[in-house]
N, C-alpha and C positions, 0 to 999 in steps of 0.2 A: 178414707180413713180405715184403719184397719179392724176388723170385728173378727170374733170366734166364730168358726164354722161348727154349722148347726143347722138341722134339718126341721122344720114345723110344718105338721099337717095341718092346714084349714078345712074343717069338716064344711065349714057354710060354702066355700067356693070349690071345692075338693080338688083343690091345690098344695104342692108343698112348695113351702119356701124355704128358700137358700141354695139355689145351683146359681151358676153362673149365667145370668141373663142382660141380653142386651137391646135394643129397637127390634132385631131381625134374627137374632140369633138364640137358643139358647141351649146350653149342656150340663150335661147331669156331672159336672165338678161342681164339690161344694164351695160356696163363695167363701174368701178369705177378705175380701176388701168391699167397701162401698165407695160408689163414686156420686157424688152430689153437686150438681148443678143451683146455683146462685145468682140471681140477678141482683144487681144493685143500682142504685142512681147515679150518676155523676154530679149533677148541678143541683139535685134535693135529696135531703134525708130520706130514704126509703129504700128498702129491699125486701126479695121474694125468694124460698127456693121454690125451684119451678119442678126437680125432678132426682128422682136416683136411682140405682143402679147397682144392683149385686154382683160383683166381678170376682175370677179367680185368675189363676196362671192363664189358663187359655185364653184370656181376654186380649185381643190383637189391636197392633195400633189401626187397620180399617176399622174396627167395631168401635173405637175410642172417636176417630174420623168421623165416622157417620153418625155418631152421637151429638157431637160439638155442631156440625153441620146443620144438622137436620134441626137441631134445638135451636140454633139462630134463624134460620129459615120460618121457623114456626113463631118467635117472636118478631118478628120483621114483619110477617103476616098478620099480626095484629096490632101493628103501628107500633112495634116496641122501637126505639133507633137504639140496636147494639151499635156502639162505638171500638170497643176494645173487648180482649178477650184476656182473661189474668189466668194464669196456673203455675202450680209449684215447679220443681227442677226434677220431678220424678223423670224417670228413664222412657216412660209411656209417652209424657208429652214433649219430653224432647225428641223425641221419635217422630211424634204430630207434627211439631214445629218444622219439621226435616220435610214430612212426608205434603206440608204447606208451601213450601220451598219460603220459609221465612228467615230471613240472615238480615246482619247488623245494614247491610245496604237495601234489605227490603221488609222492615219489620213489621209487616203485614200481610192478611190473605183475603183472597176476592171472595165474596158471595153474591151473584146474579150484580156483578159488575159495581159493588159496594166494596171499599177497605175496610178491614177491621183489625186493628192495631192491635198488634200483640205483645203482651208484658208478662214477665216473670216475676212472680210474686217478691215485692223486693226486701222481705225481711226473711224469706229463704235465701234470697241470695248473699244477704248479711251473713246467715250463719254459714254459708256454706264458704264465704272467704274466709271467717274466722276459723271454720276448722282445718282449709288449707294454709292458711298462714300460719297457725298451728303444727302442721304436718309438714312442713317444705321452709325452704328458705325463697322469696323472692326477690330479684334482681330489675333492678329500674333504674337506668339511666349510668349504666355500670357501678350501681352501689347497693348493698344489699340492704333488704329489708328484713330481719331476723327478730325470733320468738324472745331468744334471749336476752333481749334490751329490756322487755317486757317484764318478765320474770326476776329480772336484775332490782327494776323498777320497783315492784309490787315487796321482793323482800326487802328493800332498805324501808319501803315505805310503811310497810307492815308493823315497824317496830316503834314509830311516834306515835306519841298521845294524840297529837294533833295531824292529823294525815293529811294528803296534797290529794287522795282518790279515795275516799272513805266507804263508798258502796264498794270497791274491788276487794272479792276474797275468794279464796283458795281456788271456788268453783268457776268462777271466772276466770282462774289462769292455767287450770287443770281440771276442765270438766269431765265428768262422768257422761254415762251415753245418755241419760234422762236430761244432765243439763245441756247436753250439745241439742236440744232440741228447745229449748227455753229462748227465745227471742232478744228477750229485757238485758241476758247475761251479755251476748253478741256486741248487742246497743251499748252498754255500759262499758264494755273496752273499749268500743271505738266511739271514743266519746269526748268532748273538748277537757273536759276535768282530765281525764289521762294524759292526753297531749300536753297538757298545760302544767302538769305534776312532773311528768318525762321530763319538759324543757328545762322546768325549774333545778330539775336534779343533775341534767346537762351544765348546766349556768354554776352550779353550785361544785361541779367536779366529781360527782356521784354517778355519772353517768359517762362513757367515754364519747367523744367526739363521734365514734363511728355509729352512735344512736341517732342521729339527725334522722337517716332518711325513715328509719322505723318510727318514729315522734311524726314525722309530715303524712307518712301515710297510714296514721290513726286519724290523725286532725283531718286530711282530706274525705278519708272514710266516712266521718262523722257528718261532714258537710254534705256529701253523695246521701247518704241517708235520710239527712232533714229535708233535703230536694224533694225526695220521693215520701215525706211521712209528713207533708203538712196538711195542717187541718184549722179549723176554726180557734181553736183552744190558741188565745192571744200568749205568746213570749217572746223574749229578746234575742234571740239569736236569730243571725240575719237569714239563714238560709233556709229556716225551720217557717219562715211565712209563704203564705198561700203563692203559689207557681204563676207568675205574670208573665214569663219567659223574659226578664230582665235584665240587664248587662250581665251583672254578676251571677246570675243560674247559667245563664248561656257559657260562661268565662269559664265554669269549673265543669258544668256536663262535657264541653268542649276538653276540657283538660284530662278528667277522667278517662274521657275517650280515649284519647291520645295515652294514657295512663297504660289501660288495659289491652291495648294494640300492640303495643313495644314490651310489655310486662315478660320478665321470663321466670321461669318454676323451676326449682331443682332440687331434686332428692336430697333431703338432710344428711342419710348415711352414706347414697354412693354419688352422691353430687351429680347423677345424671338429670340431663333436664326433663321433666316430665309437662310442659306449657301445653303441649296438644291434648293432654289428658284432664284441662282443668275446663270443666262445663261452667264454671261460675265465670268464667270470663267472656264467651259467648252471650250468657244468660245478661250480663250487664250490659253489654253491649247491645243487644237488640234491645233491650230495655230503655235504654239514653234515646238512641233512636227512634223506637216506639213513644217515648214522653213529647217531644219533638213534634211527631207526626200528629198526635191526639191532639196536641194544641194548635195546628193548624186546621185540623180538623173542626174542632172547637168554636175557634173562631170565625167560623163563616156563618156559623150560627147562632155567635153571640159576638156580636158587632161593637158592643157597649164596652167602652173604654177602663172601667171599672172593674169588667171580668175579670175573674181569678179562679184557678181551680186548684181544689183541695185533693193533693196529690194522695192522702192518707182513703180516699176512696177507690184509687184502682190498686187494692191488694186485696190480699185474703183475710183478714182481718174478722168479716163480720162471719165467713165461714169457719175459721177457727173458733169463734165464739158461738158457733151453733154444735161445733164438734165438743167444746167443751161440756155445754149444758147436757148432750148425750151422755157423757160418761159420768154428769152427775147421777141419772137417772136409775134407778133399781138398785136399791142397797146402798146410793150414796156415792160409790167409787168405782165405776163399772169400765174399767177402760177400754175393754173389747168387748161391745156389746155382741151378744147373738142377731141372726137377721131380725127375726121377731121382736126382740128387746129394740133393735133400730127402729123398725115400723110401730112402734106404740111409740118410742120417744117422739120419733118424727111428727107424729098425727098429734100427740097432745102438746108438742109445743109451736108446731105448725097452727092448731087452730087457739090457744088460750096464752103461752109468755114467752115464746118464742125470744122477744126483745129483751130478755132480762140477760144481763152480764153474769156468766158464772165466774166464779171467783179461781175454778180450776181451769179455765182458759188459757191458752199460748201466747194472749196479746191483752193488751189494755181493752177496757168496753169501749163499745160503740152507740151512737145518740140515735143511730137510722130506726125506723118505725116499720112493721113489719106491714105491708099493702093489704094483707087477706088476715085478719084477727078478728077473732069472737068476742064480742066484749060481754062479759058479765056484768049482771045488774049490781052496782056496787051499795045498793041499798042491802042487798041480802048476803052480800060478803061476809061468810062468816070470818074473814082474814082480817076484816077491818078491826087494830085497836082503838078505844077512846085512852086517849092519854091524859091520865089527871096531875095535878100538883104535886111535886114530891114531898111528902109529910116530913122527910129527914135527908134534909138537901146533903149535900156532898160539902165537908168542911176541909180548906185547906189546913194541912198541920205546919205551922211556922216553926221550919227549922233555921238555926243561926249556921248563913256561910262560912265555913272554915278557910280562913286563909294560909296558906304556907308561908316558907320564904326560899322560895327557889332562888340560884343563881340566874340570873336572865342574862349573863354574857356567856351562857354555856347552854345556851336553848338551841336544839335542831334547826334547819332551816325552814322548814313550816312553819314551826311554833315563834321564831324568831320574827319571821315576816309578819306574821299577825299579831305580835305583841308590839311591832312598830307601829303598826295600822291601829289599834287601838290605843295605845301612846298619843297618838296625833291626832285621833281624832278627840281625845280629853281633852287635849290642849287646845283645840280649834276652839271646844265648848266653853272652853275655860275663860278665853279670851275674847 
């Protein structure tokens, strides 16, 4: 998390807060970031932040490796069974994975003869994939995957009253610096509704035949992210169900594994191949292999046939929620707190209400509870409000529904489909 460089003198401890400091090394460079470690349960809903470190540009890969390995070693010593390590796609973590010899063929590192699975945060991978898809042209199986087809679909669809993809806005197609950080924007682009809408436009000749590879790519990315984002929330989507290593899940993961291995990426302007520069490809390959490895590891200790894995628990959503809470402290919108402000926020949230979801967080809320939480006396809680019966209940206004006289023969494709569907439903009900 980025912070504002600032030094604070703690009189009681005779200590200056705000310098770069790790386990074994302190330099007098003002910190620009804070590294936070959080432990969360795979089989049960719990989470616990365990450490933070203020770091600067002088923070090295060896410092990061020492922090991670030492922390895991200490957790194992207190009988916490660490199964996986999740990080974002920052250059320092990519360097860490290289130092630990993590690869698609070996998606883990060892501590005391125990394999710790390495998984790159799927939401970060999804955003990185979207960003590179927008910047470059993809080529798979000698077919081009291009953003221009998505743009054409948006331009046509946005003109309709009844849209095929109503959630898609200008910010989805042309995201600015802040929009690029929002996971939900990338997830709504790589969605079933967008691929279905584009397929509808293709069949009605509003998109060229060359758009089919792009449509398939969007659909396949939606399924891949669903597999990595399953939870207890009931849903109708097949691949968003809890992971159980079913044939359909294995088949799609293997397909996407082959897709990323053979994917070619070309610069839009120069048409020069830049595949080797695409970090998201290696990230997905490691994470897919890591998911298979993690499942095999968990099945050893969970032999029940009904056992399932909620893959949304192996991402950084809980950490992003924590960061979102920190940013709302101190005047309500503190995007980059100072080190001492971070410490105050950390202590407050750690002790009292850390599990409360922030509206400014970069992901949906989670239902996990913090392990170490100080309970206040509910009877003395001044924030409790007694709700009485409303003396002036809300009154609905009775408005007459105005019915127009459009020519239903000239409706655009989405509205025509909806019109036929509704007419069929009414006819069925009448008979």
